[in-house]
Structure formats: C-alpha cells, structure tokens
C-alpha positions as CSV (number, residue, x, y, z in Angstrom):
1,M,0.0,0.0,0.0
2,K,2.9,2.4,0.8
3,L,4.5,1.6,-2.5
4,L,1.3,2.3,-4.3
5,K,1.0,5.7,-2.6
6,V,4.6,6.6,-3.6
7,I,3.9,5.6,-7.2
8,C,0.7,7.7,-7.2
9,L,2.5,10.7,-5.7
10,V,5.3,10.4,-8.3
11,T,2.8,10.2,-11.1
12,F,0.9,13.1,-9.8
13,A,4.1,15.1,-9.6
14,C,4.9,14.3,-13.2
15,V,1.5,15.4,-14.3
16,L,1.9,18.7,-12.4
17,T,5.5,19.3,-13.6
18,F,4.8,18.7,-17.3
19,G,1.3,20.0,-17.2
20,Q,2.5,23.4,-16.0
21,T,5.0,23.5,-18.9
22,V,2.5,22.8,-21.7
23,P,2.9,25.7,-24.1
24,A,0.4,27.7,-26.0
25,A,-0.4,26.5,-29.5
26,D,2.0,29.0,-31.1
27,S,4.9,28.4,-28.7
28,E,7.8,25.9,-28.7
29,P,6.9,22.4,-27.2
30,P,8.6,21.4,-23.9
31,F,12.0,19.7,-24.0
32,N,11.8,15.9,-24.5
33,W,14.7,13.5,-23.9
34,T,13.6,10.9,-26.6
35,G,16.1,10.4,-29.4
36,P,19.7,9.5,-30.2
37,Y,22.8,11.6,-29.1
38,V,26.6,11.7,-29.4
39,G,29.1,13.6,-27.3
40,I,32.5,14.0,-25.7
41,H,33.7,13.8,-22.1
42,V,36.7,14.5,-20.0
43,G,37.4,13.5,-16.4
44,Y,39.7,12.3,-13.7
45,G,40.1,8.8,-12.4
46,W,41.6,7.4,-9.2
47,G,41.9,3.6,-8.7
48,D,42.2,0.8,-6.2
49,T,44.9,-1.4,-7.7
50,D,46.2,-3.6,-4.9
51,T,49.0,-6.0,-5.9
52,S,49.7,-9.1,-3.7
53,F,53.1,-10.8,-3.4
54,S,53.0,-14.5,-2.5
55,P,56.2,-16.5,-1.9
56,L,56.1,-19.9,-3.6
57,P,56.0,-22.8,-3.0
58,S,55.2,-21.5,0.5
59,A,56.2,-18.8,3.0
60,A,57.7,-21.4,5.2
61,R,60.1,-22.6,2.5
62,F,60.7,-19.2,0.9
63,S,61.7,-17.7,4.2
64,N,63.2,-14.6,2.8
65,L,59.9,-13.2,1.7
66,A,56.7,-12.8,3.7
67,P,53.3,-12.4,1.9
68,A,52.8,-8.7,1.2
69,T,50.4,-6.3,-0.6
70,L,51.3,-3.0,-2.3
71,S,48.8,-0.4,-3.4
72,P,50.1,1.5,-6.5
73,N,46.8,3.3,-6.8
74,T,46.4,4.6,-10.3
75,N,45.2,8.2,-11.0
76,G,45.1,10.5,-14.0
77,V,43.0,12.1,-16.7
78,A,40.7,10.2,-19.0
79,A,38.8,11.5,-22.0
80,G,36.7,10.2,-24.9
81,I,33.4,9.9,-26.7
82,Q,30.0,8.6,-26.0
83,G,26.7,7.9,-27.8
84,G,23.3,6.6,-26.9
85,Y,19.6,6.7,-27.2
86,N,16.9,7.8,-24.7
87,Y,13.2,7.2,-24.6
88,Q,11.0,9.3,-22.3
89,M,7.7,8.2,-20.7
90,G,6.3,11.0,-18.6
91,C,8.9,11.9,-16.0
92,F,10.8,8.7,-16.6
93,V,13.6,8.3,-19.1
94,V,15.2,5.0,-20.1
95,G,18.1,4.6,-22.4
96,I,21.4,2.9,-23.3
97,E,24.8,4.5,-23.6
98,A,28.2,3.3,-24.9
99,D,31.4,5.2,-24.3
100,F,35.2,4.9,-24.9
101,S,38.0,6.7,-23.1
102,G,41.7,7.0,-23.5
103,S,43.3,7.0,-20.1
104,G,46.4,8.4,-18.5
105,M,45.8,6.6,-15.2
106,S,48.9,5.0,-13.8
107,G,50.5,4.3,-10.4
108,T,53.7,2.8,-8.9
109,Q,54.7,1.9,-5.4
110,T,58.0,0.7,-4.1
111,V,58.7,-0.5,-0.5
112,S,62.1,-1.3,1.1
113,P,63.4,-3.4,2.9
114,I,61.8,-6.7,2.1
115,I,60.3,-8.3,5.2
116,Q,61.1,-11.9,5.8
117,S,58.6,-14.6,6.9
118,N,59.9,-14.2,10.5
119,G,59.0,-10.5,10.5
120,T,62.6,-9.2,10.3
121,A,64.1,-7.0,7.5
122,L,66.1,-8.8,4.8
123,P,69.8,-8.3,5.2
124,G,70.9,-5.9,2.6
125,G,67.4,-4.4,2.2
126,G,65.9,-5.4,-1.1
127,S,62.7,-4.0,-2.5
128,L,59.2,-4.8,-3.7
129,T,57.8,-2.8,-6.7
130,A,54.3,-2.8,-8.3
131,H,53.1,-0.8,-11.2
132,Q,49.8,-0.5,-13.1
133,E,48.5,1.5,-16.1
134,I,44.9,1.7,-17.4
135,N,45.6,2.5,-21.1
136,W,42.0,2.7,-22.3
137,F,38.5,1.5,-21.2
138,G,34.9,1.6,-22.3
139,T,31.5,0.8,-21.0
140,L,28.0,-0.3,-22.3
141,R,25.3,0.7,-19.9
142,P,21.5,1.0,-19.6
143,R,20.4,4.2,-18.0
144,L,17.3,4.9,-15.9
145,G,16.4,8.5,-15.2
146,Y,13.9,10.9,-13.7
147,A,13.2,14.3,-15.2
148,V,13.1,16.7,-12.2
149,T,12.1,19.4,-14.7
150,P,11.7,19.0,-18.4
151,G,15.3,19.9,-19.0
152,L,17.0,18.4,-15.9
153,L,17.6,14.7,-15.7
154,I,19.0,12.6,-12.8
155,Y,19.9,9.0,-13.6
156,G,21.5,5.8,-12.4
157,T,23.4,3.5,-14.7
158,G,25.3,0.2,-14.7
159,G,26.5,-2.5,-17.0
160,L,29.5,-3.9,-18.9
161,A,33.1,-2.5,-18.6
162,Y,36.2,-3.4,-20.5
163,G,39.7,-2.0,-20.7
164,D,43.4,-2.5,-21.5
165,V,45.6,-2.7,-18.4
166,S,49.4,-3.0,-18.2
167,Y,50.9,-4.7,-15.1
168,S,54.4,-5.1,-13.8
169,A,56.1,-6.1,-10.5
170,N,59.4,-7.1,-9.1
171,T,60.8,-8.7,-6.0
172,D,64.4,-7.6,-5.9
173,F,66.7,-9.1,-3.3
174,R,69.7,-7.1,-4.4
175,P,72.2,-5.9,-3.2
176,G,72.2,-8.4,-0.3
177,F,71.4,-11.3,-2.7
178,T,71.7,-11.7,-6.5
179,A,68.1,-12.9,-7.3
180,Y,65.2,-10.8,-8.5
181,Y,61.8,-11.8,-9.7
182,P,60.4,-9.5,-12.5
183,A,57.0,-10.0,-14.2
184,S,54.9,-8.0,-16.6
185,A,51.7,-8.5,-18.5
186,G,49.2,-6.5,-20.7
187,E,45.7,-7.7,-20.9
188,T,42.3,-6.6,-22.2
189,K,40.0,-7.2,-19.2
190,V,36.2,-7.4,-18.9
191,G,34.3,-6.4,-15.8
192,W,31.4,-4.2,-14.7
193,S,30.5,-0.5,-14.1
194,L,28.0,1.3,-11.9
195,G,27.3,4.9,-11.4
196,A,25.0,7.9,-11.5
197,G,24.8,11.3,-13.1
198,V,22.9,14.6,-13.7
199,E,22.3,16.0,-17.2
200,Y,21.0,19.4,-18.1
201,A,19.5,20.6,-21.4
202,F,20.7,24.2,-22.1
203,S,19.2,24.3,-25.6
204,R,16.9,22.2,-27.9
205,N,19.9,20.1,-29.1
206,W,22.7,20.5,-26.5
207,T,23.0,19.0,-23.0
208,V,25.8,19.0,-20.4
209,K,26.3,16.3,-17.8
210,T,28.4,15.3,-14.8
211,E,28.7,11.6,-14.0
212,Y,30.4,9.3,-11.5
213,L,31.3,5.7,-12.5
214,R,32.8,2.9,-10.6
215,V,34.7,0.6,-13.1
216,D,36.0,-2.8,-12.0
217,L,38.2,-4.8,-14.4
218,G,38.8,-7.8,-12.1
219,N,42.3,-9.2,-11.5
220,E,45.2,-10.8,-13.2
221,S,47.7,-13.3,-11.8
222,V,51.3,-13.9,-12.9
223,T,54.0,-16.2,-11.6
224,A,57.6,-15.0,-11.8
225,N,60.8,-17.1,-11.9
226,P,64.1,-15.5,-10.8
227,N,66.6,-14.1,-13.2
228,I,68.7,-17.2,-12.6
229,A,67.1,-20.6,-12.1
230,L,66.5,-21.2,-8.4
231,P,63.9,-24.0,-8.2
232,P,61.5,-24.4,-6.5
233,F,61.3,-20.7,-5.6
234,Q,58.9,-18.4,-7.4
235,V,56.9,-15.3,-6.6
236,G,53.2,-15.1,-7.4
237,Y,51.7,-11.7,-8.2
238,K,48.0,-10.9,-8.2
239,F,47.0,-7.5,-9.6
240,E,43.5,-6.1,-8.9
241,T,42.1,-3.3,-11.0
242,S,39.2,-0.9,-10.3
243,A,38.8,2.8,-10.7
244,N,36.5,5.7,-9.7
245,I,35.8,8.0,-12.7
246,L,34.3,11.5,-12.4
247,N,33.4,13.0,-15.9
248,I,31.9,16.1,-17.3
249,G,30.4,15.7,-20.8
250,L,28.7,17.5,-23.7
251,N,26.0,15.8,-25.8
252,Y,24.4,16.7,-29.1
253,R,20.8,15.4,-29.5
254,F,19.6,14.7,-33.0
C-alpha cells in the first residue's frame, strides 16, 4: 500500500510538472529526452589497484619473503566519446549508452626493505615494486532516469566495462642477494561498471552532464621465476584493478 502511494505521488508530480509547462499552440513544445545523441567527455580517475606478493611454494620454504600487498593506486586524466539513445515516458527516461575513453591513469609503489617470513628485515634491504596502467577503457550501460524538470535529468546507470591494463612487479633481493623476480603483462579485461549522473539541457539540441562511474576490471595473476634458475622458488603476483571516474560531458541530440 505504501509503495502504491509513492507511485501515485510520483505520477501526480509528473503530471503537475509537465502539465504546467504545456505551451500555448503557437509556442515551442517542452523539451523531450527521446532520441539519439553523441558527445564527448573528460574526467579524472583514481583507482584501487592492490598487488599481492606471494612466496612460492610457501612462505615457510621461501623464508626470505613474507606475503605482502602493495597499493600502486592509479590516477590520471581520462577523455573520450559517447553515444546513446533515450526514450521518455512522462517523468521517466530509459536509455542505453556506450562510451570509450583513452586513459592516463597509472601508479607505482616501491617499498624497502623486504620483510622476511619471521618478521625481520632482509639483510641488505631489497625492495618490492608494483606498477599498473589503465591505457583505455569503455562501457556499455543501460540508464534509468527521472526528469526533475523538463530539462533536468537525474539517472542511475550500470553494465559492462572493458579495458586494457598493463601490469608489472618485481621482488628484488639485491644488493644483499643476487636474485630478483620480475614480471609484466598486458591484458584486455572485462568487468562491470556502476554509477549515477545529472544531465541538463541548455538548448533544444545540447546537453551537459556530470557523471560518476565505478569501473571494476577484475584481477590478473602472474607467476615469476628468478633471473637465474632457483627451483622451486617463485613469486606469485595478483593484480587487482578498479577505478573511480568523475566525468563532465557534452552531448548533441539529433
């Protein structure tokens, strides 16, 4: 019953909002969100890119390295293009949008000395280094919005995300020892996105928006051997990649 009352109130508000903006026969019709659009955007991203270091075959056997996690959190500018289609039903707007962004988000962290499995520092120091770069990414997302006024839309959105990520890490026991365990990879990853935004129509064909997106591209695992054979010792790296993106954009409606 409470839900029915809320729906009735929202419907009544829509009727009042749009009813009050019905123009005279000789004036321009009220703004409507229905139709295709294209645009550009620019923004800033900051990420959560934890990288775990796992001694193999075990911490007990690989006593010079304790399990560790570094956070080379990525950040930087991202910019690109978008396009989509909206359909308006009263106050409500449904649509779908695809976007693509080039990215300058990157981050590196180095810690020293290496901590051994007994909790003490490695003689000679050594270092752990992790690095990530998000080179480009895109999303494909349904949008569900509510027109607060004919020209002001608030919306939520979520769907597919994909992107190209470069990873690298190194466990370097020098100068106290001679071994080091470098690894690198570059992968196109698939994940999810979720966010919300506000869009404002400042003319019949042009709108401006601000939007927040959370993009998660999953993780990647790499096992590194040392620069010289030293069986059975290896280091396992697990890279996690997600980012927060805050965009401003400009759209042209056809």
